[in-house]
A tleap script that builds the chain and sets N, CA, C and O, in Angstrom:
source leaprc.protein.ff14SB
mol = sequence {
  NMET SER GLY SER SER GLY HIE ARG ILE PHE
  THR THR THR VAL THR SER VAL TYR PRO LEU
  TYR LEU ALA LYS VAL GLU LYS LYS GLY ARG
  THR ARG ASP GLU LEU ASP ALA VAL ILE GLU
  TRP LEU THR GLY TYR ASP ARG THR GLU LEU
  ASP ARG HIE LEU ALA ALA GLY THR THR PHE
  ALA ASP PHE PHE ALA GLY ALA ARG LEU ASN
  PRO HIE ALA PRO LEU ILE THR GLY VAL VAL
  CYS GLY VAL ARG VAL GLU SER ILE GLU ASP
  PRO LEU MET GLN ARG ILE ARG TYR LEU ASP
  LYS LEU VAL ASP GLU LEU ALA LYS GLY ARG
  ALA LEU GLU LYS VAL LEU ARG CSER
}
set mol.1.N position { -27.461 18.899 2.146 }
set mol.1.CA position { -26.928 20.643 2.034 }
set mol.1.C position { -26.078 21.073 0.707 }
set mol.1.O position { -25.003 20.608 0.330 }
set mol.2.N position { -26.605 21.752 0.310 }
set mol.2.CA position { -26.064 22.342 -0.793 }
set mol.2.C position { -24.931 23.796 -0.801 }
set mol.2.O position { -25.416 24.446 0.125 }
set mol.3.N position { -24.415 24.152 -1.026 }
set mol.3.CA position { -23.455 25.484 -1.290 }
set mol.3.C position { -22.938 25.776 -0.001 }
set mol.3.O position { -23.163 24.843 0.770 }
set mol.4.N position { -22.229 26.876 0.607 }
set mol.4.CA position { -21.603 26.720 1.690 }
set mol.4.C position { -22.226 27.605 2.362 }
set mol.4.O position { -21.554 28.421 2.993 }
set mol.5.N position { -23.854 27.675 2.401 }
set mol.5.CA position { -24.623 28.765 3.211 }
set mol.5.C position { -25.313 27.208 4.349 }
set mol.5.O position { -25.239 25.983 4.247 }
set mol.6.N position { -25.919 28.139 5.313 }
set mol.6.CA position { -26.453 27.574 6.268 }
set mol.6.C position { -25.887 26.781 7.007 }
set mol.6.O position { -26.614 26.234 7.836 }
set mol.7.N position { -24.590 26.459 7.003 }
set mol.7.CA position { -23.804 26.324 8.406 }
set mol.7.C position { -23.332 26.982 9.340 }
set mol.7.O position { -22.202 27.317 8.985 }
set mol.8.N position { -23.508 27.294 10.156 }
set mol.8.CA position { -23.100 27.870 11.363 }
set mol.8.C position { -21.257 28.498 11.452 }
set mol.8.O position { -20.756 29.611 11.613 }
set mol.9.N position { -20.821 27.399 11.293 }
set mol.9.CA position { -19.356 27.437 11.324 }
set mol.9.C position { -18.937 28.154 10.958 }
set mol.9.O position { -18.269 29.043 11.487 }
set mol.10.N position { -19.292 27.918 9.633 }
set mol.10.CA position { -18.631 29.007 8.095 }
set mol.10.C position { -18.220 30.300 8.642 }
set mol.10.O position { -17.130 30.865 8.553 }
set mol.11.N position { -19.555 30.748 9.364 }
set mol.11.CA position { -19.604 32.161 10.003 }
set mol.11.C position { -19.160 32.444 11.099 }
set mol.11.O position { -19.398 33.576 11.520 }
set mol.12.N position { -18.555 31.731 11.730 }
set mol.12.CA position { -17.653 31.338 12.989 }
set mol.12.C position { -16.521 31.917 12.931 }
set mol.12.O position { -15.795 31.464 12.046 }
set mol.13.N position { -15.953 33.025 13.741 }
set mol.13.CA position { -14.598 33.392 14.110 }
set mol.13.C position { -13.607 32.292 13.714 }
set mol.13.O position { -14.337 31.303 13.782 }
set mol.14.N position { -12.496 31.882 13.373 }
set mol.14.CA position { -11.392 31.531 13.784 }
set mol.14.C position { -10.636 31.802 14.772 }
set mol.14.O position { -9.624 31.126 14.958 }
set mol.15.N position { -11.032 33.032 15.753 }
set mol.15.CA position { -10.544 33.318 17.176 }
set mol.15.C position { -11.343 33.017 18.282 }
set mol.15.O position { -10.994 33.050 19.462 }
set mol.16.N position { -13.050 32.557 17.574 }
set mol.16.CA position { -13.831 32.069 19.006 }
set mol.16.C position { -13.215 30.247 19.312 }
set mol.16.O position { -13.278 29.609 20.363 }
set mol.17.N position { -12.785 29.921 18.289 }
set mol.17.CA position { -12.800 28.139 18.052 }
set mol.17.C position { -11.591 27.893 18.496 }
set mol.17.O position { -11.471 26.978 19.311 }
set mol.18.N position { -10.477 28.602 18.096 }
set mol.18.CA position { -9.163 28.483 18.271 }
set mol.18.C position { -8.463 28.296 19.847 }
set mol.18.O position { -7.547 27.515 20.106 }
set mol.19.N position { -9.075 29.134 20.728 }
set mol.19.CA position { -9.053 28.825 22.413 }
set mol.19.C position { -9.623 27.282 22.451 }
set mol.19.O position { -8.953 26.406 22.997 }
set mol.20.N position { -10.604 27.061 21.983 }
set mol.20.CA position { -10.839 25.804 21.990 }
set mol.20.C position { -10.155 24.482 21.965 }
set mol.20.O position { -10.220 23.535 22.749 }
set mol.21.N position { -9.357 24.693 20.658 }
set mol.21.CA position { -8.264 23.851 20.091 }
set mol.21.C position { -7.341 23.654 20.806 }
set mol.21.O position { -6.844 22.551 21.036 }
set mol.22.N position { -6.845 25.163 21.440 }
set mol.22.CA position { -5.405 24.992 22.197 }
set mol.22.C position { -5.869 24.402 23.646 }
set mol.22.O position { -4.882 24.252 24.367 }
set mol.23.N position { -7.082 24.027 24.271 }
set mol.23.CA position { -6.880 24.091 25.691 }
set mol.23.C position { -7.565 22.658 25.254 }
set mol.23.O position { -7.940 22.180 26.324 }
set mol.24.N position { -7.874 21.836 24.307 }
set mol.24.CA position { -8.036 20.807 24.267 }
set mol.24.C position { -6.724 19.851 23.400 }
set mol.24.O position { -7.066 18.752 22.964 }
set mol.25.N position { -5.648 20.189 23.240 }
set mol.25.CA position { -4.472 19.638 22.769 }
set mol.25.C position { -3.576 20.128 24.551 }
set mol.25.O position { -2.686 19.447 25.060 }
set mol.26.N position { -4.045 21.194 25.047 }
set mol.26.CA position { -2.889 21.516 25.946 }
set mol.26.C position { -3.266 20.664 27.289 }
set mol.26.O position { -2.366 20.278 28.035 }
set mol.27.N position { -4.880 20.343 27.604 }
set mol.27.CA position { -5.133 19.409 28.528 }
set mol.27.C position { -4.700 18.283 28.350 }
set mol.27.O position { -4.493 17.586 29.343 }
set mol.28.N position { -4.357 17.619 26.658 }
set mol.28.CA position { -3.559 16.435 26.602 }
set mol.28.C position { -1.826 16.354 26.608 }
set mol.28.O position { -1.210 15.344 26.268 }
set mol.29.N position { -1.208 17.585 27.051 }
set mol.29.CA position { 0.344 17.679 27.159 }
set mol.29.C position { 0.844 18.057 25.576 }
set mol.29.O position { 1.854 17.552 25.086 }
set mol.30.N position { 0.201 18.773 25.044 }
set mol.30.CA position { 0.503 19.087 23.636 }
set mol.30.C position { 0.595 20.725 23.851 }
set mol.30.O position { 0.068 21.401 24.734 }
set mol.31.N position { 1.365 21.104 22.848 }
set mol.31.CA position { 1.535 22.583 22.914 }
set mol.31.C position { 0.789 23.383 21.732 }
set mol.31.O position { 0.165 22.868 20.804 }
set mol.32.N position { 0.994 24.783 21.974 }
set mol.32.CA position { 0.470 25.503 20.695 }
set mol.32.C position { 1.346 25.375 19.971 }
set mol.32.O position { 0.850 25.154 18.866 }
set mol.33.N position { 2.749 25.380 19.891 }
set mol.33.CA position { 3.485 25.423 18.448 }
set mol.33.C position { 2.781 24.200 17.777 }
set mol.33.O position { 2.173 24.540 16.762 }
set mol.34.N position { 2.695 22.821 18.077 }
set mol.34.CA position { 2.189 21.309 17.650 }
set mol.34.C position { 0.897 22.060 17.153 }
set mol.34.O position { 0.881 22.198 15.930 }
set mol.35.N position { -0.242 22.601 17.853 }
set mol.35.CA position { -1.491 23.141 17.076 }
set mol.35.C position { -0.392 23.794 15.953 }
set mol.35.O position { 0.058 23.177 14.988 }
set mol.36.N position { -0.171 24.775 16.213 }
set mol.36.CA position { 0.035 25.835 14.880 }
set mol.36.C position { 0.550 25.315 13.625 }
set mol.36.O position { 0.299 25.755 12.503 }
set mol.37.N position { 1.534 24.016 14.025 }
set mol.37.CA position { 2.294 23.507 13.161 }
set mol.37.C position { 1.384 22.573 12.153 }
set mol.37.O position { 1.597 22.236 10.988 }
set mol.38.N position { 0.195 22.258 13.119 }
set mol.38.CA position { -0.241 21.700 12.658 }
set mol.38.C position { -1.838 22.245 11.535 }
set mol.38.O position { -2.431 21.706 10.601 }
set mol.39.N position { -1.975 23.311 12.150 }
set mol.39.CA position { -2.323 24.935 11.261 }
set mol.39.C position { -2.146 24.914 10.227 }
set mol.39.O position { -2.854 24.747 9.233 }
set mol.40.N position { -0.894 25.133 10.446 }
set mol.40.CA position { 0.187 25.475 8.802 }
set mol.40.C position { 0.259 24.261 8.322 }
set mol.40.O position { 0.659 24.373 7.164 }
set mol.41.N position { 0.107 23.282 8.554 }
set mol.41.CA position { 0.469 22.202 7.732 }
set mol.41.C position { -0.912 21.928 6.756 }
set mol.41.O position { -0.945 21.278 5.711 }
set mol.42.N position { -1.744 22.451 7.259 }
set mol.42.CA position { -3.251 22.341 6.557 }
set mol.42.C position { -3.417 23.496 5.592 }
set mol.42.O position { -3.542 23.371 4.373 }
set mol.43.N position { -3.408 24.469 6.167 }
set mol.43.CA position { -3.778 25.941 5.736 }
set mol.43.C position { -2.809 26.542 4.816 }
set mol.43.O position { -3.199 27.271 3.903 }
set mol.44.N position { -1.023 26.163 5.084 }
set mol.44.CA position { -0.209 27.258 4.315 }
set mol.44.C position { 0.002 28.589 5.498 }
set mol.44.O position { 0.564 29.615 5.116 }
set mol.45.N position { -0.322 28.510 6.436 }
set mol.45.CA position { -0.529 29.568 7.094 }
set mol.45.C position { 0.584 29.786 8.346 }
set mol.45.O position { 0.534 29.240 9.448 }
set mol.46.N position { 1.396 30.545 7.960 }
set mol.46.CA position { 2.412 30.413 9.139 }
set mol.46.C position { 1.925 31.004 10.253 }
set mol.46.O position { 0.734 31.295 10.362 }
set mol.47.N position { 3.150 31.314 11.524 }
set mol.47.CA position { 2.167 31.709 12.533 }
set mol.47.C position { 2.126 33.314 12.533 }
set mol.47.O position { 1.533 33.894 13.443 }
set mol.48.N position { 2.760 34.025 11.503 }
set mol.48.CA position { 2.670 35.454 11.400 }
set mol.48.C position { 0.844 35.550 11.180 }
set mol.48.O position { -0.008 36.111 11.869 }
set mol.49.N position { 0.707 34.527 9.591 }
set mol.49.CA position { -0.356 35.073 8.671 }
set mol.49.C position { -1.721 34.241 9.939 }
set mol.49.O position { -2.884 34.640 9.989 }
set mol.50.N position { -1.146 33.049 10.839 }
set mol.50.CA position { -2.438 32.443 11.743 }
set mol.50.C position { -2.812 33.653 12.942 }
set mol.50.O position { -3.913 33.861 13.451 }
set mol.51.N position { -1.841 34.186 13.137 }
set mol.51.CA position { -1.937 35.555 14.052 }
set mol.51.C position { -2.807 36.646 13.720 }
set mol.51.O position { -3.720 36.955 14.486 }
set mol.52.N position { -2.556 37.404 12.383 }
set mol.52.CA position { -3.540 38.028 11.624 }
set mol.52.C position { -4.826 37.698 11.602 }
set mol.52.O position { -5.751 38.457 11.892 }
set mol.53.N position { -4.935 36.322 11.186 }
set mol.53.CA position { -6.068 36.062 11.276 }
set mol.53.C position { -7.027 35.684 12.335 }
set mol.53.O position { -8.224 35.455 12.161 }
set mol.54.N position { -6.370 35.642 13.466 }
set mol.54.CA position { -7.393 35.390 14.859 }
set mol.54.C position { -7.349 37.164 15.285 }
set mol.54.O position { -8.170 37.659 16.058 }
set mol.55.N position { -6.270 37.933 14.636 }
set mol.55.CA position { -6.688 39.010 15.444 }
set mol.55.C position { -7.700 39.974 14.431 }
set mol.55.O position { -8.128 41.087 14.736 }
set mol.56.N position { -7.900 39.417 13.455 }
set mol.56.CA position { -8.867 40.077 12.209 }
set mol.56.C position { -10.371 39.793 12.383 }
set mol.56.O position { -11.379 40.399 12.018 }
set mol.57.N position { -10.106 38.342 13.259 }
set mol.57.CA position { -11.696 37.743 13.463 }
set mol.57.C position { -12.351 37.324 12.364 }
set mol.57.O position { -13.503 37.553 11.995 }
set mol.58.N position { -11.447 36.653 11.857 }
set mol.58.CA position { -12.008 35.914 10.238 }
set mol.58.C position { -12.418 34.629 10.558 }
set mol.58.O position { -12.124 33.751 11.370 }
set mol.59.N position { -13.668 34.925 9.092 }
set mol.59.CA position { -14.779 33.899 9.934 }
set mol.59.C position { -13.955 32.254 8.808 }
set mol.59.O position { -13.648 32.398 7.624 }
set mol.60.N position { -13.792 31.015 9.510 }
set mol.60.CA position { -13.864 29.772 8.810 }
set mol.60.C position { -13.862 29.966 7.192 }
set mol.60.O position { -12.803 29.600 6.682 }
set mol.61.N position { -14.954 30.531 6.172 }
set mol.61.CA position { -15.110 30.714 5.247 }
set mol.61.C position { -14.164 31.595 4.576 }
set mol.61.O position { -13.565 31.333 3.533 }
set mol.62.N position { -14.088 32.591 5.218 }
set mol.62.CA position { -12.393 33.517 4.803 }
set mol.62.C position { -11.517 33.132 5.021 }
set mol.62.O position { -10.537 33.674 4.509 }
set mol.63.N position { -11.288 31.790 6.041 }
set mol.63.CA position { -9.446 31.561 6.847 }
set mol.63.C position { -9.296 30.398 5.499 }
set mol.63.O position { -8.263 30.150 4.876 }
set mol.64.N position { -10.632 29.814 5.296 }
set mol.64.CA position { -9.844 28.716 4.017 }
set mol.64.C position { -10.019 29.017 3.084 }
set mol.64.O position { -9.430 28.174 2.408 }
set mol.65.N position { -10.643 29.984 2.168 }
set mol.65.CA position { -10.709 30.650 0.989 }
set mol.65.C position { -9.431 30.499 1.029 }
set mol.65.O position { -8.902 29.587 0.394 }
set mol.66.N position { -8.594 31.511 1.910 }
set mol.66.CA position { -7.093 32.103 1.618 }
set mol.66.C position { -6.269 30.700 1.382 }
set mol.66.O position { -5.536 30.735 0.393 }
set mol.67.N position { -6.268 29.996 1.808 }
set mol.67.CA position { -5.687 28.859 2.594 }
set mol.67.C position { -5.341 28.089 1.270 }
set mol.67.O position { -6.103 27.755 0.363 }
set mol.68.N position { -3.586 27.841 1.440 }
set mol.68.CA position { -3.086 27.435 0.672 }
set mol.68.C position { -3.313 25.586 1.192 }
set mol.68.O position { -2.513 25.171 2.031 }
set mol.69.N position { -4.099 24.872 0.799 }
set mol.69.CA position { -4.446 23.365 1.164 }
set mol.69.C position { -3.454 23.026 1.122 }
set mol.69.O position { -2.741 23.641 0.330 }
set mol.70.N position { -2.769 21.823 1.953 }
set mol.70.CA position { -1.942 21.211 1.718 }
set mol.70.C position { -2.796 19.554 0.614 }
set mol.70.O position { -3.920 19.059 0.689 }
set mol.71.N position { -1.774 19.255 -0.134 }
set mol.71.CA position { -1.969 18.436 -1.431 }
set mol.71.C position { -2.170 17.031 -0.542 }
set mol.71.O position { -2.614 16.026 -1.097 }
set mol.72.N position { -1.861 17.031 0.687 }
set mol.72.CA position { -2.159 15.378 1.086 }
set mol.72.C position { -3.075 15.422 1.948 }
set mol.72.O position { -3.264 14.328 2.479 }
set mol.73.N position { -4.105 16.723 2.516 }
set mol.73.CA position { -4.768 16.786 3.005 }
set mol.73.C position { -5.862 15.373 2.808 }
set mol.73.O position { -6.250 14.624 3.704 }
set mol.74.N position { -6.142 15.322 1.548 }
set mol.74.CA position { -6.835 14.002 1.288 }
set mol.74.C position { -6.535 12.571 1.973 }
set mol.74.O position { -7.157 11.516 1.847 }
set mol.75.N position { -5.875 12.739 2.412 }
set mol.75.CA position { -5.020 11.543 3.319 }
set mol.75.C position { -5.750 11.421 4.717 }
set mol.75.O position { -5.811 10.414 5.422 }
set mol.76.N position { -6.213 12.494 4.928 }
set mol.76.CA position { -7.049 12.577 6.801 }
set mol.76.C position { -8.476 11.953 6.454 }
set mol.76.O position { -9.458 12.554 6.017 }
set mol.77.N position { -8.362 10.765 6.719 }
set mol.77.CA position { -9.641 10.144 7.021 }
set mol.77.C position { -9.877 9.537 8.412 }
set mol.77.O position { -9.001 9.430 9.270 }
set mol.78.N position { -10.987 9.202 8.523 }
set mol.78.CA position { -11.893 8.853 10.050 }
set mol.78.C position { -12.808 9.717 10.233 }
set mol.78.O position { -13.078 10.391 9.239 }
set mol.79.N position { -13.507 9.975 11.375 }
set mol.79.CA position { -14.786 9.962 11.748 }
set mol.79.C position { -14.297 11.287 12.665 }
set mol.79.O position { -13.454 11.180 13.556 }
set mol.80.N position { -14.980 12.595 12.294 }
set mol.80.CA position { -15.573 13.399 13.431 }
set mol.80.C position { -16.875 13.814 13.123 }
set mol.80.O position { -17.480 13.839 12.051 }
set mol.81.N position { -17.355 14.293 14.823 }
set mol.81.CA position { -18.139 14.346 14.775 }
set mol.81.C position { -19.672 13.531 14.090 }
set mol.81.O position { -20.647 14.169 13.692 }
set mol.82.N position { -19.554 11.923 14.089 }
set mol.82.CA position { -20.091 11.075 13.683 }
set mol.82.C position { -20.279 10.767 11.913 }
set mol.82.O position { -20.990 9.983 11.285 }
set mol.83.N position { -19.259 11.808 11.504 }
set mol.83.CA position { -19.253 11.631 9.888 }
set mol.83.C position { -17.790 11.367 9.825 }
set mol.83.O position { -16.841 11.554 10.586 }
set mol.84.N position { -18.007 10.704 8.265 }
set mol.84.CA position { -16.456 10.001 7.942 }
set mol.84.C position { -15.977 11.484 7.088 }
set mol.84.O position { -16.658 11.843 6.128 }
set mol.85.N position { -15.123 12.054 7.393 }
set mol.85.CA position { -14.553 13.604 6.799 }
set mol.85.C position { -14.191 12.910 5.466 }
set mol.85.O position { -14.304 13.808 4.631 }
set mol.86.N position { -13.821 11.795 4.844 }
set mol.86.CA position { -13.533 11.637 3.592 }
set mol.86.C position { -14.369 11.804 2.482 }
set mol.86.O position { -13.990 12.219 1.386 }
set mol.87.N position { -15.677 11.427 2.820 }
set mol.87.CA position { -17.131 11.465 2.811 }
set mol.87.C position { -18.123 12.653 2.520 }
set mol.87.O position { -19.224 12.599 1.972 }
set mol.88.N position { -17.310 13.966 3.133 }
set mol.88.CA position { -17.919 15.190 3.240 }
set mol.88.C position { -18.199 15.713 1.871 }
set mol.88.O position { -17.198 15.390 1.232 }
set mol.89.N position { -18.951 16.295 1.132 }
set mol.89.CA position { -19.569 16.731 0.149 }
set mol.89.C position { -18.928 18.082 0.078 }
set mol.89.O position { -18.009 18.265 -0.721 }
set mol.90.N position { -19.419 19.188 0.982 }
set mol.90.CA position { -18.779 20.320 0.626 }
set mol.90.C position { -17.681 21.181 1.078 }
set mol.90.O position { -17.472 21.541 2.237 }
set mol.91.N position { -17.044 21.451 0.089 }
set mol.91.CA position { -15.614 21.181 0.087 }
set mol.91.C position { -15.147 22.364 1.598 }
set mol.91.O position { -14.107 22.237 2.245 }
set mol.92.N position { -15.916 23.134 1.786 }
set mol.92.CA position { -15.548 24.107 3.095 }
set mol.92.C position { -15.525 22.895 4.397 }
set mol.92.O position { -14.559 22.577 5.090 }
set mol.93.N position { -16.723 22.446 4.441 }
set mol.93.CA position { -17.062 21.715 5.501 }
set mol.93.C position { -15.782 20.654 5.574 }
set mol.93.O position { -15.171 20.452 6.624 }
set mol.94.N position { -15.568 20.219 4.733 }
set mol.94.CA position { -14.632 19.096 4.405 }
set mol.94.C position { -13.158 19.981 5.221 }
set mol.94.O position { -12.363 19.445 5.994 }
set mol.95.N position { -13.142 21.113 4.862 }
set mol.95.CA position { -11.505 21.732 5.083 }
set mol.95.C position { -11.629 21.875 6.560 }
set mol.95.O position { -10.592 21.800 7.220 }
set mol.96.N position { -12.716 22.062 7.137 }
set mol.96.CA position { -13.109 22.334 8.631 }
set mol.96.C position { -12.821 21.113 9.760 }
set mol.96.O position { -12.216 20.942 10.818 }
set mol.97.N position { -13.761 20.306 8.702 }
set mol.97.CA position { -13.419 18.534 9.760 }
set mol.97.C position { -11.903 18.572 9.649 }
set mol.97.O position { -11.175 19.096 10.493 }
set mol.98.N position { -11.491 17.977 8.546 }
set mol.98.CA position { -10.082 18.198 8.510 }
set mol.98.C position { -9.357 18.601 9.463 }
set mol.98.O position { -8.542 17.833 9.972 }
set mol.99.N position { -9.518 19.985 9.928 }
set mol.99.CA position { -8.531 20.599 11.228 }
set mol.99.C position { -9.023 19.933 12.152 }
set mol.99.O position { -8.288 19.255 12.869 }
set mol.100.N position { -10.493 19.984 12.354 }
set mol.100.CA position { -10.995 19.117 13.367 }
set mol.100.C position { -10.230 17.583 13.680 }
set mol.100.O position { -9.521 17.273 14.637 }
set mol.101.N position { -10.492 17.080 12.955 }
set mol.101.CA position { -9.787 15.880 13.303 }
set mol.101.C position { -7.942 15.669 13.220 }
set mol.101.O position { -7.375 14.690 13.705 }
set mol.102.N position { -7.360 16.591 12.643 }
set mol.102.CA position { -6.176 17.280 13.090 }
set mol.102.C position { -5.610 16.921 14.278 }
set mol.102.O position { -4.731 16.178 14.715 }
set mol.103.N position { -7.025 18.293 14.917 }
set mol.103.CA position { -6.938 18.531 16.270 }
set mol.103.C position { -7.128 17.203 17.217 }
set mol.103.O position { -6.421 17.156 18.223 }
set mol.104.N position { -7.778 16.428 17.035 }
set mol.104.CA position { -8.494 15.603 17.781 }
set mol.104.C position { -6.957 14.584 17.583 }
set mol.104.O position { -6.570 14.279 18.712 }
set mol.105.N position { -6.197 14.112 16.690 }
set mol.105.CA position { -5.554 13.375 16.894 }
set mol.105.C position { -4.440 13.986 17.527 }
set mol.105.O position { -3.992 13.249 18.406 }
set mol.106.N position { -4.039 14.683 17.452 }
set mol.106.CA position { -2.945 15.562 18.309 }
set mol.106.C position { -3.283 15.571 19.837 }
set mol.106.O position { -2.437 15.223 20.660 }
set mol.107.N position { -4.277 15.893 20.125 }
set mol.107.CA position { -4.940 15.534 21.433 }
set mol.107.C position { -4.933 14.626 21.762 }
set mol.107.O position { -4.813 14.477 22.978 }
set mol.108.N position { -5.096 13.066 20.621 }
set mol.108.CA position { -4.942 11.803 21.468 }
set mol.108.C position { -3.584 11.071 21.651 }
set mol.108.O position { -3.457 9.912 22.049 }
set mol.109.N position { -2.389 12.097 21.230 }
set mol.109.CA position { -1.432 11.551 21.679 }
set mol.109.C position { -0.370 11.273 20.196 }
set mol.109.O position { 0.853 11.409 20.154 }
set mol.110.N position { -1.066 10.957 19.345 }
set mol.110.CA position { -0.325 10.729 18.194 }
set mol.110.C position { 0.580 11.920 18.032 }
set mol.110.O position { 0.466 13.123 18.268 }
set mol.111.N position { 1.923 10.809 17.333 }
set mol.111.CA position { 2.907 11.853 16.821 }
set mol.111.C position { 2.759 12.727 15.773 }
set mol.111.O position { 2.165 12.469 14.727 }
set mol.112.N position { 3.424 14.001 16.120 }
set mol.112.CA position { 3.214 15.117 15.024 }
set mol.112.C position { 3.395 14.593 13.753 }
set mol.112.O position { 2.431 14.705 12.995 }
set mol.113.N position { 4.807 13.824 13.161 }
set mol.113.CA position { 4.675 13.226 12.007 }
set mol.113.C position { 3.260 12.401 11.075 }
set mol.113.O position { 2.846 12.296 9.921 }
set mol.114.N position { 3.028 12.095 12.028 }
set mol.114.CA position { 2.045 10.869 11.783 }
set mol.114.C position { 0.869 11.402 11.573 }
set mol.114.O position { 0.008 10.944 10.823 }
set mol.115.N position { 0.743 13.091 12.697 }
set mol.115.CA position { -0.865 13.678 12.645 }
set mol.115.C position { -0.943 14.790 10.607 }
set mol.115.O position { -1.849 15.175 9.868 }
set mol.116.N position { 0.852 14.839 10.584 }
set mol.116.CA position { 0.819 15.741 9.229 }
set mol.116.C position { 1.320 14.708 8.099 }
set mol.116.O position { 1.633 15.018 6.950 }
set mol.117.N position { 1.332 13.427 8.657 }
set mol.117.CA position { 1.010 12.428 7.540 }
set mol.117.C position { 2.138 12.632 6.282 }
set mol.117.O position { 2.087 12.726 5.056 }
set mol.118.N position { 3.497 12.645 7.649 }
set mol.118.CA position { 4.850 12.691 6.900 }
set mol.118.C position { 5.362 11.364 6.679 }
set mol.118.O position { 6.434 11.205 6.095 }
savepdb mol mol.pdb
quit
């Protein structure tokens, strides 16, 4: 699949997925602050910027287009939805899967310092 077209997730709003991420981590005893810390680490968006994107209904494509991707993001490895994140060729899809992987790790009880690759 070439280019950034054809994937429904690209035009999905962050607002529609964020509550699912939150429910997933809270079910495992984690907090919104921890989820937001993961998002900030990956994207560079602080709570105010994140809230602005959530309120605006920003799509994943636009959300990541404006992100200041963490230089340590390539340290995120493993499988999400049956695909190795480090082998995903489409940069936007890879960034979305990075976020999915971080949320999964948080929900699985991994220490926040480890999730944030510090």
